[in-house]
C-alpha positions as CSV (number, residue, x, y, z in Angstrom):
1,M,228.3,154.4,73.8
2,A,225.8,155.9,76.0
3,N,227.4,154.2,79.2
4,N,230.3,155.3,78.0
5,D,229.5,159.1,77.8
6,T,227.5,158.8,81.1
7,K,230.6,157.6,82.7
8,N,233.0,160.3,81.0
9,N,230.9,163.0,82.4
10,L,231.1,161.4,85.9
11,V,234.1,163.8,88.2
12,D,235.5,161.6,90.7
13,I,236.3,164.6,93.2
14,S,239.0,161.9,95.0
15,S,241.2,161.8,92.3
16,N,243.4,164.3,91.6
17,S,243.3,164.0,87.5
18,Q,239.8,164.8,87.5
19,I,239.5,167.4,89.6
20,R,242.0,169.1,87.0
21,K,239.5,167.9,83.9
22,V,236.9,171.2,85.2
23,Y,239.2,173.4,84.8
24,N,239.0,172.7,81.0
25,K,237.2,175.5,78.5
26,K,233.9,174.1,79.3
27,G,234.4,173.4,82.8
28,R,235.8,177.2,83.3
29,V,232.8,178.6,81.9
30,K,230.4,176.6,84.1
31,R,232.6,176.9,87.3
32,I,232.4,180.8,86.6
33,L,228.9,181.3,85.8
34,C,228.8,179.3,89.0
35,I,230.4,181.4,91.1
36,V,228.4,184.5,89.4
37,F,224.9,183.3,90.2
38,S,226.0,182.0,93.9
39,I,227.4,185.8,94.4
40,I,224.4,187.0,92.6
41,F,222.3,184.7,95.2
42,L,224.3,185.3,98.5
43,I,224.2,189.4,97.7
44,G,220.0,189.3,97.0
45,G,219.1,186.5,99.8
46,S,221.7,188.2,102.1
47,G,220.4,191.7,101.0
48,M,216.4,190.6,101.7
49,I,217.5,188.9,105.1
50,Y,218.5,192.7,106.2
51,V,215.9,194.4,104.7
52,Y,213.3,192.4,106.7
53,S,214.8,192.1,109.8
54,L,215.7,196.0,109.5
55,L,212.1,196.4,108.7
56,N,210.8,194.2,111.7
57,S,212.6,196.5,114.3
58,L,210.7,199.0,113.5
59,N,208.2,200.7,115.7
60,Y,205.0,199.9,112.2
61,K,201.5,200.5,113.6
62,E,200.2,197.8,112.1
63,I,196.3,198.5,112.4
64,K,193.9,195.2,112.9
65,D,190.8,196.8,111.5
66,D,191.7,196.1,107.7
67,P,189.8,197.0,105.4
68,A,191.5,195.4,102.6
69,S,190.7,191.8,103.0
70,T,193.5,190.7,100.5
71,S,197.1,191.4,100.7
72,P,197.8,193.5,97.5
73,T,200.4,192.9,95.3
74,T,203.4,194.6,93.7
75,S,203.9,192.8,90.4
76,D,205.2,194.3,87.2
77,N,203.9,191.7,85.4
78,S,201.9,193.9,82.6
79,G,201.2,190.9,80.8
80,D,198.5,189.4,82.1
81,I,195.2,191.8,82.7
82,S,193.4,188.7,84.6
83,G,193.5,190.8,87.7
84,F,191.3,193.7,86.2
85,T,187.9,193.4,88.0
86,V,185.1,195.3,86.5
87,E,181.9,193.4,87.5
88,D,179.0,194.1,88.6
89,G,178.6,195.2,92.5
90,E,182.6,194.5,92.9
91,L,185.4,197.2,92.9
92,L,187.3,198.0,90.7
93,Q,191.0,196.6,90.9
94,D,194.0,195.3,88.6
95,S,196.3,193.4,90.3
96,K,199.3,194.8,88.8
97,V,198.2,198.6,90.6
98,L,198.7,198.9,94.0
99,N,196.4,201.5,95.3
100,V,197.5,203.4,99.2
101,M,195.7,206.4,100.8
102,L,198.0,208.8,102.2
103,F,196.5,210.6,104.8
104,G,197.6,213.9,106.7
105,E,196.4,213.9,110.5
106,D,195.4,217.5,112.0
107,N,195.0,215.6,115.8
108,H,196.5,218.8,118.0
109,D,193.2,217.9,120.2
110,A,194.3,214.5,120.9
111,D,190.7,213.1,119.4
112,E,190.5,209.7,118.8
113,H,191.1,210.0,114.8
114,G,191.9,213.5,114.7
115,R,191.0,215.8,111.1
116,S,192.2,214.5,108.0
117,D,193.9,217.3,106.4
118,T,195.3,215.4,102.9
119,M,193.8,212.5,101.4
120,I,196.0,211.5,98.4
121,M,195.8,208.1,96.8
122,L,199.3,206.8,95.8
123,S,198.7,204.7,92.4
124,I,201.4,202.4,91.8
125,D,201.2,201.6,88.8
126,N,203.3,198.4,87.5
127,R,201.5,197.9,84.1
128,H,202.1,201.5,82.9
129,K,204.8,202.1,84.4
130,K,203.7,205.5,86.5
131,L,202.9,206.6,90.1
132,K,199.9,208.4,90.2
133,L,198.6,211.1,92.9
134,T,194.9,211.6,93.1
135,S,194.1,213.9,95.9
136,F,190.2,214.6,97.1
137,Q,189.0,218.2,97.8
138,R,188.1,217.8,101.6
139,D,184.8,219.2,101.0
140,T,183.7,216.8,98.4
141,Y,179.7,216.1,99.6
142,V,179.7,212.2,99.9
143,Y,177.7,209.3,101.6
144,I,179.9,208.1,104.1
145,P,178.5,204.8,104.8
146,G,176.3,204.4,108.3
147,H,176.4,208.1,108.7
148,D,174.5,209.5,106.0
149,Y,176.2,212.4,104.1
150,D,178.6,215.0,104.8
151,K,181.9,216.5,103.7
152,I,184.2,213.2,102.5
153,N,187.3,214.6,105.1
154,S,184.2,213.8,108.0
155,S,184.6,210.0,107.5
156,Y,188.0,210.9,108.8
157,T,187.0,212.5,111.9
158,L,184.3,210.3,112.4
159,G,186.2,206.1,111.8
160,G,189.6,207.2,111.0
161,A,191.5,205.1,108.0
162,K,189.2,202.8,108.1
163,L,186.0,204.7,107.2
164,S,187.6,207.1,104.8
165,I,188.2,203.6,102.7
166,Q,184.8,202.4,102.5
167,T,183.9,205.9,102.1
168,I,185.9,206.3,99.3
169,E,185.4,202.9,97.7
170,A,181.7,203.1,98.1
171,N,181.3,206.4,96.5
172,F,184.1,205.9,93.6
173,G,184.0,202.3,93.2
174,I,187.9,201.7,93.2
175,K,189.8,199.2,95.7
176,V,191.9,201.1,98.1
177,D,194.5,198.3,99.5
178,R,196.2,199.6,102.0
179,Y,197.3,203.3,103.9
180,A,199.3,205.0,105.7
181,V,198.7,208.2,107.9
182,V,201.1,210.9,108.8
183,D,200.1,213.5,111.7
184,F,201.9,216.9,111.5
185,D,204.4,216.2,114.2
186,S,206.0,213.3,111.9
187,F,205.6,214.8,108.6
188,K,208.1,217.8,110.0
189,K,210.7,215.3,111.1
190,I,210.0,212.9,107.9
191,I,210.8,215.9,105.9
192,D,213.7,217.1,108.1
193,T,215.1,213.4,107.9
194,L,215.1,213.7,104.3
195,G,217.3,216.5,105.0
196,G,214.3,218.9,103.8
197,V,213.4,219.9,100.3
198,D,214.0,221.9,97.4
199,I,211.0,222.9,95.8
200,E,210.2,226.1,93.5
201,L,207.9,229.2,95.2
202,S,206.1,232.2,94.5
203,Q,206.7,235.2,96.6
204,D,203.3,234.7,98.0
205,E,203.8,231.3,99.2
206,I,207.1,232.5,100.0
207,D,205.1,235.4,102.2
208,Y,202.6,232.5,103.8
209,I,204.9,230.2,105.0
210,N,207.1,233.6,106.9
211,Y,203.6,234.9,108.2
212,Q,202.6,231.6,109.6
213,M,206.0,230.8,111.0
214,Y,205.9,234.1,112.3
215,K,202.5,234.0,113.7
216,N,202.5,230.5,115.4
217,G,206.1,231.8,117.6
218,Q,208.3,229.4,114.9
219,V,210.5,231.7,114.6
220,E,211.4,235.1,115.9
221,S,212.0,237.3,112.4
222,P,208.5,237.9,110.6
223,K,210.7,237.1,107.0
224,T,212.9,233.7,108.3
225,I,212.9,232.9,104.3
226,T,214.8,235.8,102.5
227,D,215.7,234.0,99.4
228,A,213.8,235.4,96.0
229,P,210.9,233.0,94.3
230,G,212.0,230.3,93.0
231,V,213.5,226.7,94.1
232,V,213.7,226.8,97.8
233,H,215.2,224.8,100.8
234,L,212.2,224.5,103.0
235,D,212.6,222.5,106.8
236,G,210.3,220.4,108.2
237,Q,208.1,223.0,109.8
238,E,207.9,225.3,106.5
239,A,207.3,222.3,104.2
240,L,204.2,221.9,106.1
241,W,202.9,225.3,106.1
242,Y,203.4,224.9,102.5
243,A,201.7,221.4,101.6
244,R,198.9,224.2,104.2
245,N,198.5,227.0,102.5
246,R,194.9,227.5,101.1
247,G,195.8,231.3,100.8
248,L,195.0,233.9,103.3
249,S,192.1,236.9,103.4
250,K,193.5,240.0,104.5
251,G,192.1,240.7,107.8
252,E,191.8,236.8,109.1
253,D,193.3,236.4,112.6
254,G,194.1,240.3,112.9
255,N,196.5,240.0,109.9
256,E,197.7,242.4,107.7
257,I,198.4,240.3,104.3
258,G,196.2,238.6,101.9
259,I,197.2,235.7,99.5
260,D,194.7,234.2,96.8
261,G,194.6,230.8,96.9
262,D,192.0,227.6,98.0
263,D,191.7,224.4,98.5
264,W,192.4,223.5,95.2
265,D,195.5,225.0,95.3
266,R,196.4,223.4,98.8
267,T,195.8,219.5,97.2
268,S,197.5,220.9,94.1
269,R,200.8,222.1,96.5
270,Q,200.6,218.6,98.9
271,R,200.4,216.7,95.4
272,K,203.7,218.4,93.7
273,L,205.6,218.1,96.8
274,L,205.3,214.5,97.2
275,E,206.3,214.5,93.4
276,T,209.5,216.8,94.4
277,I,210.2,214.2,97.0
278,F,210.2,211.3,94.8
279,D,211.7,213.2,92.2
280,S,214.9,214.3,94.7
281,M,215.4,210.3,95.7
282,R,215.9,209.3,91.8
283,N,219.7,208.9,92.5
284,A,219.1,207.2,95.8
285,D,220.7,203.5,96.2
286,L,218.9,200.7,97.8
287,G,220.8,201.3,101.3
288,Q,220.0,205.4,101.2
289,I,216.5,203.9,100.6
290,V,216.8,201.2,103.9
291,S,218.3,204.0,105.7
292,I,215.6,206.5,105.0
293,V,212.8,204.1,105.8
294,S,214.4,202.9,109.2
295,S,214.4,206.3,109.5
296,I,211.0,207.5,109.1
297,G,209.1,204.0,109.8
298,P,208.2,204.5,113.2
299,L,206.7,208.1,112.2
300,V,204.2,206.5,110.2
301,T,200.9,204.3,110.9
302,T,200.1,201.7,108.2
303,N,198.3,198.4,107.7
304,L,200.8,197.4,104.9
305,K,202.6,194.4,106.3
306,K,206.0,193.4,106.7
307,D,206.6,191.3,104.4
308,E,204.4,193.5,102.1
309,I,207.0,197.0,102.8
310,T,209.9,194.4,102.3
311,A,208.8,194.1,98.4
312,L,208.3,197.7,98.1
313,V,211.8,198.7,99.4
314,T,213.6,196.5,97.4
315,R,211.4,197.7,94.1
316,A,212.0,201.0,95.0
317,L,214.9,202.0,92.6
318,T,212.5,200.6,90.2
319,Y,209.6,202.8,91.3
320,L,211.1,206.0,91.6
321,Q,212.1,205.5,87.8
322,Y,208.1,205.9,87.2
323,D,207.2,209.1,85.6
324,V,204.4,210.9,87.9
325,E,201.3,211.9,87.0
326,Q,198.6,214.1,88.8
327,Y,194.9,214.3,89.5
328,Y,191.9,215.4,91.7
329,I,188.3,214.6,92.2
330,P,186.0,216.4,91.7
331,E,187.5,217.1,87.8
332,E,186.8,220.5,86.5
333,G,183.0,220.8,85.3
334,L,181.9,217.9,87.5
335,W,180.9,219.8,90.8
336,Y,179.3,222.8,91.6
337,Y,179.2,224.7,95.4
338,D,176.4,223.7,97.4
339,D,176.0,226.1,100.4
340,D,172.4,225.1,101.6
341,T,173.2,221.2,103.6
342,P,173.4,220.5,106.7
343,S,177.2,220.3,106.4
344,G,177.5,224.2,105.1
345,S,179.1,225.1,102.4
346,V,180.1,222.0,100.1
347,I,181.5,220.9,96.9
348,R,178.6,218.4,95.2
349,L,178.9,216.1,92.3
350,S,176.7,217.2,89.3
351,D,177.6,213.7,87.6
352,M,178.5,210.7,89.8
353,E,178.8,208.2,87.0
354,A,180.9,210.9,85.2
355,Q,183.5,211.2,87.8
356,R,183.5,207.4,88.6
357,K,184.2,206.9,84.9
358,K,187.0,209.2,85.0
359,F,188.6,208.5,88.4
360,A,188.8,204.9,86.3
361,E,190.4,205.8,83.2
362,F,193.3,207.9,84.9
363,V,193.6,205.2,87.6
364,Y,193.7,202.0,85.0
365,E,193.6,203.1,81.5
366,E,192.9,201.5,78.8
367,L,192.1,198.6,81.0
368,F,189.1,199.8,82.1
369,T,187.9,201.5,78.4
370,N,188.1,198.0,77.0
371,A,186.5,196.0,80.1
372,V,184.0,198.4,80.2
373,G,183.1,199.2,76.8
374,G,182.3,202.9,77.5
375,Q,179.8,202.4,80.2
376,S,180.3,203.8,83.7
377,A,182.0,202.4,86.6
378,T,180.1,200.0,88.6
379,T,180.4,201.1,92.3
380,A,181.2,199.1,95.2
381,E,177.5,198.2,97.2
């Protein structure tokens, strides 16, 4: 009986009568499923090949002095917590969280590394389905490995992205997986490639952009933006001045206007700009994402590998649906101004352990709290 059943399940492809048996009800369902899965496989497979071949043709500048010793993961398996590490002497890390440092470089003097005008860590948190932005105040007084204490942005001037990441890891104890660097010219081109950005501006912010555009000879009219306060469309150059705005003292450089603001406001604007860009891309399709990446890729210096970029691009539509949360270091109540240092006026942390813990809780949430049992975060040696 068993042999007969086995025999009856075989299909002789040389026999017309046997071929017709494929089209019975049971066979038709199987056939449809096979066709559907084949189409999915072909579309998905060819799509991945297309994305990878496109990225492979880009002029990504992969830095060889990679501070990250292992390849990061973009897995979204939120049930596994085995990748979270909090042991003494180790950097805090979670295999479900990808930490990428974003640097905005001011290098108009064509120095080896330039200056870091922007330092933001983007955490792609697949465990909690969030994108997290953490700004570092550039005047924060920290220890720079191999150099002594100085402002945190000096680490970039001294050793570029590599030393900056080592500085962040050494002081705050959190693993930074990768980085991306964009200079001012590239930033403008990226915003223009995206078609500009619509962002809500106050009258002071409009006045600041107009003043800087006119003062620097980038427009002929002192009031290039004539919109009322509210949502305003900015091109690349205007968006750059928005991101660099930290206020303007009356009489500074001979100007006749004064605009309130400081570096805290500037970092807030930088995070707001990134969040606005994320929001504007939420309704994009994969083809549009690939097109954008192909356009802006050559403008970015990164140590992300091409296969990692491919994975990020193919999952971009998922990531763009994540909620965006913001944080900044140092946190209020954990710092004070110190004018008596070799680096001049700095922002000195009053409680480094508390700041490490707050930072870790923002990035890793309950995993950190549960793992350390309420103790302070460990620090990299």
